[in-house]
Structure formats: C-alpha cells, structure tokens
N, C-alpha and C positions, 0 to 999 in steps of 0.2 A: 504494499499500500504506500502510496506516495503522501509524504507529510508536507503540507504547503505552510511555509512560513513567510512572514511578512518581507522578509530580506529577500526571497526568491521572487515575489511579484513586484514588478515594476510599475505596471498600470493595467487597469482592466475595468472596462464598462461593457457587459455583455447584455445590454438591453436593446433588444432587437426594434428597429423602427418600422414604420409601415411598409417600407419597399420590400422588407422580408416577405410579408404576407402577399404583396403584389406579385412576387416571384413565385410564391409556393414553396419556399426554400427556407422557411423559418427554423428549421431544425439541423441546419448544416452549418458547419464552420471550417476553415481550413488554416494551417499554419505553414509559415515559410521563414527562413531565416531572413534578417533584416539588420540594419544599422541604425540606431536611434541614439542621438547624442555622442556619436563615435563609439558606441557600445554594441557589441552583437547582441541580437535578441531574437526571440521566436515570436514573431507577430501573429495575432490571431485575426482573421479577417471573415465577415459574413460571405454568405454564398454570392451575394451581388457585388462583393469586391470591397465594401467599406472596412477600413481597419477599425476593430472593436477593442483592441488591447494588445499587450505584449507581456511576455515573462522572460527572465534571464535563462530558463532551461526549458528544453523541449517537453520533458515530462510533466513539467508544471503547467506549461500551455495546454497540454492534452487534458490534464485534470481540470483545468478551469472550464474547458468546453464541456466535458462530460458532467461536471458538477451544475452546469446550466442546461442540462438535458438536451444536448446538442449532439449531432454526430461529427467527430473529427475527421477531417481529410487532410492528407499532406501533399503539399506541392514542392516539387524538386526543382 
C-alpha cells in the first residue's frame, strides 16, 4: 500500500469540471512526466487534456487518481 505524505504531494485539485461530462470521460485521468519550477514531476491530466495536479512520484500520482475514483492511464 502506498503511504501518501504531504512532502510527496506537490499540488492537486481533482475537481472535474463540466467539460469532463461533455466528453463523457469523467472517470479517466492520465499521467506523464513533466517539469514544474525546474523540478521533474508526474503531471495528472484529465481526459480532455487539462492538468489537474502533479506529484513528485509516479506511485503517488496514480494513488491520487485512484482515490478520486478515476481510472489512471499512462502516457509515454
């Protein structure tokens, strides 16, 4: 089991907006590596492409998605 500690979480706001409903994909999020403030992070994106948050570690990003009843997808 993944232990999510505040130090691992950089930013997260997983409140889906109306566009998720319009697309019919309100339960899918994907992650990919990104750079924020010159630091490597795992960015969390909604199905329609808006960034919803990011975490310092891949496992934490996946856990955040799962805790919000969404299905994680990985982008390479």
